[in-house]
C-alpha positions in Angstrom: -0.2 0.1 0.0 3.0 2.1 1.0 4.4 1.5 -2.6 1.5 2.4 -4.2 1.0 6.0 -2.3 4.6 6.9 -3.4 4.0 5.7 -7.1 0.6 7.9 -7.2 2.0 10.6 -5.6 5.0 10.8 -7.8 2.9 10.9 -11.0 0.9 13.7 -9.6 3.5 16.0 -8.5 5.4 15.0 -11.9 1.4 15.5 -13.4 1.4 18.9 -11.7 4.6 20.2 -12.9 4.0 19.4 -16.3 0.8 20.8 -16.4 1.5 23.9 -15.0 4.4 24.0 -17.7 1.9 23.6 -20.5 -0.6 26.0 -19.6 1.1 28.7 -17.9 2.9 30.3 -21.1 0.1 30.0 -23.0 -2.0 32.1 -20.1 0.6 34.8 -19.8 2.2 34.9 -23.1 0.2 38.4 -23.9 0.7 39.9 -20.7 4.5 38.6 -20.6 5.5 38.6 -24.2 9.1 36.8 -22.7 7.1 33.4 -22.3 6.1 33.1 -26.1 9.8 31.3 -26.1 8.1 29.1 -23.6 4.6 28.2 -25.5 5.7 25.8 -27.0 2.5 23.6 -27.4 0.9 27.2 -29.2 -2.6 26.2 -27.5 -5.1 28.2 -29.3 -5.9 30.6 -26.5 -5.5 30.9 -22.4 -9.5 29.8 -22.1 -8.8 26.8 -23.8 -5.5 26.2 -22.1 -7.1 26.2 -18.9 -10.3 24.2 -19.7 -7.9 21.0 -21.8 -5.8 21.0 -18.1 -9.1 21.1 -16.2 -10.6 18.4 -18.1 -7.1 16.2 -18.3 -7.1 16.6 -14.7 -10.3 15.1 -14.5 -9.8 12.5 -17.0 -6.4 11.6 -15.1 -8.1 11.0 -11.8 -10.5 8.8 -13.0 -7.9 6.6 -14.5 -6.0 6.4 -12.2 -8.8 5.0 -9.3 -8.4 1.1 -10.5 -4.5 1.6 -10.0 -5.2 3.1 -6.9 -7.7 0.2 -5.9 -5.8 -2.4 -7.1 -2.5 -1.6 -6.2 0.9 -1.4 -8.0 2.8 -5.3 -8.7 5.3 -5.5 -6.2 8.9 -6.7 -6.9 11.5 -8.7 -4.9 13.8 -6.0 -5.6 16.7 -3.7 -3.5 14.8 -0.3 -2.4 16.8 1.7 -4.6 16.0 -0.2 -7.6 12.4 -0.1 -6.7 12.7 3.6 -6.1 14.4 4.3 -9.7 11.6 1.6 -11.3 9.0 3.7 -9.9 10.3 7.2 -10.7 11.1 6.2 -14.4 7.5 5.2 -14.6 5.5 6.8 -12.9 7.9 10.0 -12.7 8.8 10.0 -16.6 5.0 9.3 -17.4 3.6 12.0 -15.2 6.0 14.6 -16.8 5.2 14.0 -20.8 1.7 12.7 -20.6 0.2 15.6 -20.0 1.5 17.6 -23.2 0.0 15.5 -25.8 -2.6 14.5 -24.0 -3.9 18.2 -23.4 -2.6 19.3 -26.9 -5.1 16.7 -28.1 -7.8 18.1 -25.7 -7.3 21.7 -26.9 -7.4 21.0 -30.4 -10.8 19.0 -29.7 -12.3 21.8 -27.7 -11.4 24.5 -30.8 -12.4 22.2 -33.8 -16.1 21.8 -32.0 -15.6 25.7 -31.3 -15.7 25.6 -27.2 -13.0 27.6 -26.8 
């Protein structure tokens, strides 16, 4: 149970960092033009950036419920190996996953005319 909680926390923290890195440049680029270089996702508008992040957050919470209930698989490895493995899977996954998902949600919202 402790490993599951640590893995979910790692994913959540990495996920939040990525979401903020994805949406903050889009939201503040009009106020601070220097942030244009960080706006790598080129989201449609600040409204669609925030809405896309909120929708992604709701979907990822639903997707993580089965993992939280089932738990992560335990492997008989040393503590350092387990930590490295879980950081690689859940930390790196939490950093990478938001970018394409938020961009796809933004494109969908733009296509249907919501934002």
